[in-house]
N, C-alpha and C positions, 0 to 999 in steps of 0.2 A: 326297160319296163316289161314285165311279164304278167299277164292277166290269166287267171284260171276261170273258166266258164263252166258252170253246172247247167247242163241241158237235160230236159225231161221228155222231149218228144221231137220228132223230125221237123215239124212245122214251127216249132218255137225256138228259133235260133237267133243269134245276135243281129242279123239283118242290117238295118241302118247303123246300129252301134258298131257292128263289124266293119262297115264301110268307114266310119270315123276312125276306128283303130288303125285300119289299113292306111288311110291318108296320113296318119301321124307316125307311121312306122312302128306301131305297137304290136308286139307278138302276143298271141294268146293260145292257150291249150284248152280244148273242149273235152269235157268228160260227159258221156251219155250214161247217166245214172240208170235210166229206164232200160238200157241195153246191158246192164250188169258191169259196166266199166268201173274200176276201182278209183277211189279218191286218192290222188297222189300226195306226196309229202307237201304240206301246205307252205312250209318255210321257203320253198323255191319261188314263190309268187309274191307280187307286190299288191295285187288287188283281186277281189273275187266278184264276178258278175254272175248272178243267178237269174235264169230265165223263167218263163211261164210254163204252164202245162195244164192238162185237163184234170189231173188228179187233185185231191184235196190234202191238206197238211195232216189231217187225222187218219188217213187211209193207210196206215202202216201195215195192216194185215194184207191188203192187196198189193202194196208196194213197200216191201220191207226196207228197201234202201233209204226211205224217208228218214228213218231213225238215225242212220249214220250221217245223212246229209245235215240234219238239224244239229247233231253233235258237232260236226265240222264247222257249221256256221257259228254256233255258240263259241267254240274255241277261237275261231278267226276274229270275231268281233270283240268278245269279252277279254280273252287272254292275250291274243296277238295284237289287238287294237289296230288292225290294218283296214284299208278302205274297202267298203262293200257297197254294191249297187244291185238292188233287187227289183225285178219286174214282175208284176202280177203275182204268180205263185211265189216268186222269189221275195216279194214284199211280205207276203203272208208267212213264209217260212222264217223270215227274220223276226217277225213278231212272235211266232210260236216258239222259236228256239230260245228267245230271251225272256220267256215267261209271260208273254201276252196271250190273248185268246183270239182264235179265228173261228168263225161260224158261218153258216149259210146266210147269204144276203137276203134281207127282207124284200128287196126289189133288185134282182140281177140287172147288170148293166151290159148291154151289147150294142156296139155301134159308136157313134160320135157323141161324146158327153162333154159338157162344159165343166171345167174344174176351176174353182175359186181358190186363190192363194189366201192363206190365213196370215194374221199379223206377224207371226214368227218367221214367215218366209222372207220378209223384207231384209233381214240380216243373214239369211242362209247363204252358204257358199255356192250352192248350185242354183237355187231358185231366186235369189235376190235380184230385184230389178226386172223380173219377168212380167209378161202380160198377165192380167187377171180380169175376167176369166180367160182361160185358154182352152181351145178345142183339143180333145184327146181321144184316142182310140181305145175301146174297151171290148173285153169278152170275159166276164167273170160272174160266177154264181156264189162265191164266198167272199168274205171281207174280214178285216180286222175289227173284232168286236170290243176288244179291250187292249189298250196299248201296254207294252212292257213298262216296267218302272224306268223312269228317266227319259222315255221317248217324248219327242216334241212333234206334235201334229203340224204339218206344213200346208196342207191343202185339203179341200173337201168338195164334194158335189152335192146336188140336191138329194141324192139317194144313198150316199156313202160318206160317212163322217171322216174316214181316214184314207184319203187319196194319195197322200205322201206323208212320210215321217222321217225324222232323223233320230238316230240313237248315238249318243256321244258326239264326237267330232268327225267321225269318218264313215258312218254307216247310214245309208239311205234306202228307203223302200218306196216304190211307186206302184200304185194299184193299176194304173193304166199302162199302155204299151207304147213307149216312145220309140221303140225299134221298128215300128211298122213301115213297110214299103209297099209299092204296088204289087210286087211279086209275092210277098208274104200274105198280103190281104187276099190276093187271088187264091192262094192255097187254103187260107182259112175258110173262104166261101165255099170250098168243095168239101169241107169237113162236116160230118154229121152233127147236127144241132145248131150250126151257126145261123143259117137262114131262119130256122124255127125260132131261135132266140131273138133275132131282129123283129120277126113278126109278132112275137109275144109282147115285145116292148113297144113296137111302133104301129102295129096293125097290119092287116092283110097286104097292103100295098107298100110295105116299108122297104123291100129289098132294092128295087131299082133306084128310088131317091137316095138311099144310103150309098149305093155304088157311085152315083154321080157326085154326091157331096164329098165322099172320100177321095175321089180323083181330084176334085177341085181343091181340097184341103191338104193334099199330100205335102206340098211345099211348106205349109205351116207346121205340119207334124215334124218334118225334117228339121226345120229351123229350131223348134223347141228341143229336139233331141240333141242337136249340135250345141245348143246352149248348155243344157244340164250335164250331158255326158262329156262334152269338151271340158267343162269346168272340173268334172270329176277326174278326168285324166290329168289336168293341171295339178290337182291336189295330189294324185298318186305320184306325179313326177317330182313333187317337192320333197326335199329331204325330211321335212317335219312330219310327213305323212307316213313315215316308216319307223315308228318307235320300237324299241326292243321288246321282245316277248317277256311277259312277266314270269317270274320263277314260280 
């Protein structure tokens, strides 16, 4: 199994998802699109993992590589029909690439947010049987405003209607960050805007309680990641997950 990872900034890497891949002996190739690295031939890979980033899907003038990335995602999901797992920006890119709409969030989410599974999640290959609500980690100021045709919403929060979605049988997007670890969270907390976003959402004293709650909840974040991403890797490993490319 070979997985292609699209990464958009140094602090937004596979983290816990990388640990899960390593435990299962899965190989992956990371492409730093923000650093000018080229997208390789897609047919060499069995799955595409697209991480988060501070940029927005509509900022092609500032980040010209976004156009090529969206084209690659569209070809991967629509024409090649191979497994896709998108996180935060990767979730939004999936929606935008397939004809949905992404816009600024009415109420940005930063910190720990409860996500409720929708009825369609009960039969979903990744989310089926999962806890609801589930505590998840967030840092986003944009959201999916309109789903692509054929997309199935799988989860929502109080402030975001599309926390998870599935397109077809093999493509998923998650607005939250299942990859979070203690190390990545520590790096995020040093980034400009993170503490300010916590305070904007939770008030002047929000940072210390958030840090304590995140430390206490990390095992739960990891358990959820192992469930959904482990099932995703099971799907990739199945022969039915690798249909031929359409002519």
